[in-house]
C-alpha positions as CSV (number, residue, x, y, z in Angstrom):
1,M,259.1,-175.6,249.3
2,H,260.9,-176.1,252.6
3,A,260.2,-179.6,254.1
4,R,259.1,-178.0,257.4
5,W,256.4,-175.9,255.7
6,T,255.3,-178.9,253.6
7,G,254.7,-180.9,256.8
8,A,252.8,-178.1,258.4
9,I,250.5,-177.7,255.5
10,F,249.9,-181.5,255.4
11,F,249.1,-181.5,259.1
12,L,246.6,-178.5,258.7
13,G,245.0,-180.4,255.9
14,L,244.4,-183.5,258.0
15,L,243.1,-181.3,260.8
16,F,240.6,-179.6,258.4
17,I,239.4,-183.0,257.1
18,A,238.9,-184.4,260.6
19,T,237.0,-181.3,261.7
20,S,234.8,-181.4,258.6
21,V,234.0,-185.1,259.2
22,Q,233.2,-184.4,262.9
23,A,230.9,-181.5,262.0
24,A,229.2,-183.6,259.3
25,T,228.5,-186.5,261.7
26,M,227.7,-184.4,264.9
27,P,223.9,-184.5,265.4
28,T,222.1,-181.1,265.7
29,C,219.3,-180.1,267.9
30,P,216.1,-179.3,265.9
31,A,214.5,-176.0,266.8
32,N,211.2,-177.6,267.9
33,Q,212.7,-180.2,270.2
34,V,214.4,-180.2,273.6
35,C,217.9,-181.5,273.6
36,F,220.1,-183.0,276.3
37,F,223.8,-182.2,276.1
38,Y,226.6,-184.1,277.8
39,G,230.0,-182.5,277.2
40,A,230.4,-181.6,273.6
41,S,228.0,-184.2,272.1
42,L,224.2,-184.4,271.8
43,E,223.2,-187.7,273.5
44,K,219.5,-187.6,273.4
45,T,216.6,-185.7,271.7
46,A,213.2,-185.5,273.3
47,S,210.7,-187.1,270.9
48,Q,207.0,-186.3,270.8
49,K,206.3,-189.1,268.3
50,S,203.5,-191.4,269.3
51,F,203.8,-195.1,269.5
52,S,201.8,-197.8,271.2
53,T,202.5,-198.3,274.9
54,T,200.0,-201.3,275.1
55,G,201.5,-203.9,277.3
56,F,203.4,-201.4,279.5
57,S,202.6,-200.6,283.1
58,C,203.9,-198.1,285.6
59,P,206.9,-199.6,287.6
60,V,205.5,-198.2,290.9
61,A,202.0,-197.2,292.1
62,A,202.9,-193.5,292.6
63,A,202.0,-190.0,291.5
64,I,204.0,-188.1,288.9
65,T,205.8,-185.3,290.7
66,V,208.2,-184.2,287.9
67,P,206.6,-184.2,284.4
68,F,208.2,-185.0,281.1
69,S,210.5,-182.2,279.7
70,H,210.2,-180.3,283.0
71,A,213.3,-178.0,283.3
72,R,215.5,-178.9,286.2
73,N,218.8,-177.8,287.7
74,A,221.3,-180.7,287.9
75,N,224.8,-179.9,289.1
76,G,224.3,-176.3,288.3
77,K,223.1,-176.9,284.7
78,I,219.6,-176.4,283.5
79,R,218.5,-179.6,281.7
80,A,215.2,-181.0,280.4
81,H,213.8,-183.9,282.4
82,L,213.4,-186.5,279.6
83,G,211.4,-188.9,281.7
84,I,209.1,-188.5,284.7
85,G,209.7,-188.4,288.4
86,L,207.5,-190.7,290.5
87,D,207.0,-190.0,294.2
88,T,208.4,-193.1,295.9
89,P,209.8,-193.6,299.4
90,V,213.3,-195.2,299.6
91,G,213.1,-198.9,299.4
92,T,209.9,-199.2,297.2
93,A,209.9,-202.2,295.0
94,V,210.4,-201.2,291.3
95,K,208.8,-203.5,288.7
96,A,209.6,-204.1,285.0
97,A,207.2,-202.1,282.9
98,A,207.1,-204.8,280.3
99,N,208.9,-208.0,279.2
100,G,212.5,-207.4,278.3
101,K,216.2,-207.9,278.7
102,V,218.6,-206.1,281.0
103,I,221.0,-204.0,279.0
104,Q,222.9,-202.0,281.6
105,T,222.9,-201.5,285.4
106,P,225.4,-198.7,286.0
107,T,225.8,-197.3,289.5
108,D,226.9,-193.8,288.4
109,Y,224.9,-192.9,285.4
110,S,225.0,-189.2,284.8
111,D,222.8,-187.5,287.5
112,L,220.6,-190.5,287.8
113,G,222.8,-192.6,290.1
114,T,222.1,-196.3,290.0
115,V,220.1,-197.1,286.9
116,I,218.5,-200.1,285.2
117,I,218.0,-200.1,281.4
118,L,215.7,-202.7,279.8
119,R,215.4,-203.4,276.1
120,H,211.9,-204.4,275.1
121,S,212.2,-204.7,271.3
122,D,214.9,-204.2,268.7
123,N,213.0,-202.9,265.7
124,P,212.0,-200.3,266.7
125,K,214.5,-200.2,269.6
126,V,212.3,-199.6,272.7
127,E,213.9,-199.3,276.1
128,T,213.0,-198.1,279.6
129,Q,215.2,-196.6,282.2
130,Y,214.8,-196.6,286.0
131,G,216.9,-194.1,287.9
132,H,217.8,-192.9,291.4
133,L,217.7,-196.5,292.6
134,Q,218.9,-197.6,296.0
135,K,219.7,-201.1,294.6
136,A,219.5,-203.1,291.3
137,N,218.3,-206.7,291.7
138,V,219.2,-207.7,288.2
139,R,222.3,-207.9,286.0
140,P,223.0,-207.2,282.3
141,G,221.8,-210.2,280.2
142,D,219.0,-211.1,282.6
143,T,215.6,-211.7,281.0
144,V,212.6,-210.2,283.0
145,K,208.9,-210.3,282.7
146,K,206.4,-207.5,283.2
147,G,205.9,-207.0,286.9
148,D,209.1,-208.6,288.0
149,I,210.8,-206.7,290.8
150,I,214.1,-205.4,289.3
151,G,215.3,-203.1,292.0
152,L,214.5,-200.7,294.9
153,S,213.8,-197.0,294.7
154,G,216.1,-194.5,296.4
155,Q,217.8,-191.2,296.0
156,S,221.1,-192.0,294.3
157,G,222.7,-189.6,291.9
158,Q,222.8,-185.8,292.0
159,G,219.8,-185.0,289.9
160,T,217.2,-185.0,292.7
161,D,216.7,-183.5,296.2
162,R,214.2,-186.1,297.3
163,P,213.5,-189.8,297.1
164,M,212.0,-190.6,293.7
165,L,212.0,-193.0,290.8
166,Y,213.1,-191.6,287.5
167,F,211.3,-193.5,284.6
168,E,212.1,-193.0,281.0
169,L,210.7,-194.5,277.8
170,D,213.0,-194.4,274.7
171,R,212.2,-195.3,271.0
172,D,215.3,-195.6,268.9
173,G,217.3,-193.5,271.4
174,N,214.7,-190.7,271.7
175,P,212.9,-190.2,275.0
176,S,209.1,-190.2,274.5
177,S,206.4,-188.2,276.3
178,E,204.2,-191.3,276.1
179,V,205.9,-192.3,279.4
180,Q,203.4,-190.0,281.1
181,D,200.4,-192.0,279.7
182,I,201.8,-195.2,281.2
183,C,201.8,-193.7,284.7
184,K,199.1,-191.1,284.7
185,N,196.6,-193.3,286.6
186,A,199.2,-195.3,288.7
187,Y,198.5,-193.7,292.1
188,V,195.4,-194.8,294.0
189,A,194.9,-193.8,297.6
190,P,195.0,-197.0,299.8
191,A,191.8,-198.1,301.5
192,P,191.7,-197.1,305.2
193,I,193.1,-199.6,307.7
194,S,190.5,-201.1,310.0
195,K,190.7,-203.3,313.1
196,P,189.5,-207.0,312.9
197,G,185.7,-207.1,313.0
198,Q,185.3,-203.5,311.9
199,T,183.7,-202.4,308.6
200,P,186.2,-200.1,306.8
201,K,184.9,-196.6,306.3
202,P,185.0,-195.2,302.8
203,A,188.1,-193.1,302.0
204,I,186.0,-190.2,300.7
205,P,182.8,-189.5,302.5
206,N,179.5,-188.8,300.7
207,S,179.8,-185.1,301.6
208,G,182.5,-184.8,299.0
209,N,184.7,-182.4,301.1
210,S,187.9,-184.3,300.3
211,V,191.2,-182.5,300.1
212,V,192.2,-184.8,297.2
213,G,191.6,-183.6,293.6
214,G,193.8,-180.8,292.5
215,P,193.1,-177.1,292.5
216,S,189.5,-175.9,292.7
217,L,190.7,-172.2,292.6
218,G,192.6,-170.5,289.8
219,T,195.8,-168.4,290.3
220,T,193.8,-165.1,289.9
221,Q,191.5,-166.0,292.8
222,I,194.4,-167.3,294.9
223,L,196.1,-164.0,294.5
224,S,192.8,-162.1,295.3
225,I,192.4,-164.2,298.5
226,L,195.9,-163.4,299.7
227,K,195.6,-159.7,298.9
228,A,192.2,-159.6,300.7
229,V,193.9,-160.7,304.0
230,R,197.0,-158.6,303.3
231,S,199.2,-161.7,303.3
232,P,203.0,-161.3,302.8
233,A,202.6,-164.2,300.4
234,A,200.4,-162.1,298.1
235,D,202.4,-161.9,294.9
236,A,201.7,-163.4,291.4
237,D,204.7,-165.9,291.5
238,T,203.6,-167.3,294.8
239,A,200.0,-167.7,293.7
240,T,201.2,-169.5,290.6
241,C,203.4,-171.8,292.7
242,F,200.5,-172.6,295.1
243,Y,198.4,-173.6,292.1
244,E,201.1,-175.7,290.4
245,K,202.0,-177.5,293.5
246,S,198.3,-178.3,294.1
247,Q,198.3,-179.9,290.6
248,Q,201.5,-181.7,291.3
249,Y,200.4,-183.3,294.5
250,N,196.7,-183.6,293.6
251,I,195.7,-181.8,296.8
252,D,193.2,-178.9,296.6
253,V,194.9,-175.5,297.0
254,A,191.7,-174.3,298.7
255,Y,192.4,-176.5,301.7
256,M,196.0,-175.5,301.8
257,L,195.0,-171.8,302.0
258,A,192.4,-172.6,304.7
259,F,195.0,-174.3,306.9
260,F,197.4,-171.4,306.2
261,G,194.7,-169.0,307.5
262,Q,194.0,-171.0,310.6
263,E,197.7,-171.7,311.5
264,S,199.2,-168.2,310.9
265,T,196.4,-165.9,309.6
266,W,197.9,-166.3,306.2
267,G,201.4,-165.3,307.4
268,T,200.4,-162.1,309.1
269,A,200.9,-163.4,312.6
270,S,204.1,-162.4,314.3
271,G,207.2,-164.1,313.0
272,Y,205.7,-165.9,310.0
273,A,206.7,-163.5,307.3
274,S,210.4,-164.5,307.8
275,T,209.8,-168.3,308.3
276,H,207.4,-168.7,305.3
277,T,205.5,-171.3,307.4
278,V,202.2,-172.4,305.9
279,G,201.2,-175.2,308.2
280,N,203.4,-175.3,311.3
281,I,204.8,-178.7,310.4
282,V,207.3,-180.2,312.9
283,K,210.9,-180.7,311.7
284,N,210.9,-184.5,311.9
285,A,207.7,-184.9,309.9
286,P,207.6,-186.6,306.4
287,G,209.0,-184.2,303.8
288,S,211.4,-182.6,306.2
289,Y,214.0,-182.4,303.4
290,L,212.0,-179.3,302.3
291,C,212.8,-177.5,305.6
292,D,215.7,-175.0,305.8
293,Q,218.8,-176.4,307.3
294,A,218.9,-173.5,309.8
295,S,215.3,-174.1,311.1
296,N,215.2,-173.3,314.8
297,G,212.7,-174.5,317.4
298,R,210.0,-177.1,316.9
299,F,208.7,-176.2,313.5
300,C,210.2,-176.0,310.0
301,S,211.0,-172.7,308.3
302,Y,211.5,-172.3,304.6
303,S,213.3,-170.3,302.0
304,S,210.1,-169.2,300.3
305,W,206.3,-169.4,300.6
306,C,206.3,-171.8,297.7
307,R,208.6,-174.3,299.5
308,G,206.5,-174.0,302.7
309,A,203.3,-174.8,300.7
310,E,205.0,-177.7,299.0
311,H,205.8,-179.2,302.4
312,W,202.2,-179.0,303.4
313,Y,201.0,-180.7,300.2
314,Y,203.7,-183.4,300.6
315,Y,202.9,-183.9,304.3
316,I,199.2,-184.4,303.8
317,K,199.7,-186.7,300.9
318,N,202.6,-188.9,302.2
319,S,202.4,-188.9,306.0
320,P,201.1,-192.3,307.2
321,L,198.6,-190.4,309.4
322,Y,196.5,-189.0,306.6
323,L,195.9,-190.1,303.0
324,P,197.6,-193.5,303.3
325,Q,195.1,-194.2,306.1
326,G,192.1,-193.1,304.0
327,K,191.8,-189.8,306.0
328,T,191.0,-187.2,303.3
329,T,188.5,-184.8,304.9
330,P,189.0,-181.9,307.4
331,E,186.9,-183.9,309.9
332,Q,189.3,-186.8,309.6
333,I,192.6,-184.9,309.3
334,I,192.3,-182.0,311.7
335,P,191.9,-184.0,315.0
336,I,195.3,-185.6,314.2
337,Y,196.9,-182.5,312.6
338,A,195.8,-180.1,315.3
339,P,194.9,-182.3,318.4
340,A,192.4,-181.2,321.0
341,S,195.2,-180.9,323.5
342,E,196.5,-177.8,321.7
343,N,193.5,-176.6,319.6
344,N,189.8,-176.2,319.4
345,V,189.2,-179.0,316.8
346,G,185.6,-178.1,316.1
347,S,186.3,-174.5,315.5
348,Y,189.3,-175.4,313.2
349,V,187.1,-177.7,311.1
350,A,184.4,-175.1,310.8
351,F,186.9,-172.5,309.8
352,V,188.4,-174.6,307.0
353,N,185.1,-175.8,305.6
354,R,183.7,-172.2,305.6
355,C,186.7,-170.8,303.8
356,V,186.7,-173.5,301.2
357,T,182.9,-173.2,300.6
358,N,183.0,-169.4,300.2
359,W,186.1,-169.4,297.9
360,R,184.6,-172.1,295.7
361,A,181.5,-169.9,295.4
362,G,183.8,-167.1,294.0
363,S,184.4,-165.0,297.1
364,S,187.8,-163.8,298.2
365,I,186.6,-163.6,301.8
366,C,186.7,-166.6,304.2
């Protein structure tokens, strides 16, 4: 046989062996699990296996805004969120969830930007990740104790459109859904601020008409309410979004709908069908990243009713004027949200409370 052909066959044989070895060692994605691909390799597999999280605490006192395995769009690719997103303003102190050792502190870690990785045990190998940080205060090799401040939250990386802390719990390299249990009760509304000599008022009055608590209406009733007033927002997808955002921010959708009715007659007032404005929130208010870039005038406009509603939920929850001050009822919120200089506050409060009461009783009419 000609030497050239002999060499070619030998080369092809080596190529076949290398390919076979690679195929044999390349991990596969089980049908019942969510896989996270980087380039041509499978880096992580989402694990639902239970293991004890005793001794772990949430790194920040914040609500979960992005749940475990939630599909997200990162750099144009749909990926599973293999940790949780915690609603944290830029500069919030991030604490170690448990005793451990710093393994890595990369500043450009995939879509997560600046990240801290802590190793808590070797057998099994248990690690936590903290992503989208503004700053890491520790270095690889440092030993930390539970509760030590290891960094500051931020918005680094390209996997988020808002400030948040990404928190992941891994066992033997597999992200675990147990991370949600660690942080599910982390957010507690602060007590209201009082002046010296004053007795602080309770955050939630005895009447129980707090906006806090998640949706009291289902998606079917939300859609019925919107259809009854002939709202341009009356479609099934929007009703579902209103409900899901209510769950996400832990603010009752009934109050959002009542504010929507008072502010724009559920979008039927002139001009609102195109701006998707739910609450007439000014452009420099907290959560303004949700506004359209092209918003004109004093108030935000949005790309969809869903985004407009999300801004209302975000604003009520995070603006220092409301929940952080212990103001959780229409009687406490509306005099600030819609001051007497521009509105009839008493009428506004009565409208909101009437709507919520009637809807909770099963009616579609305010």
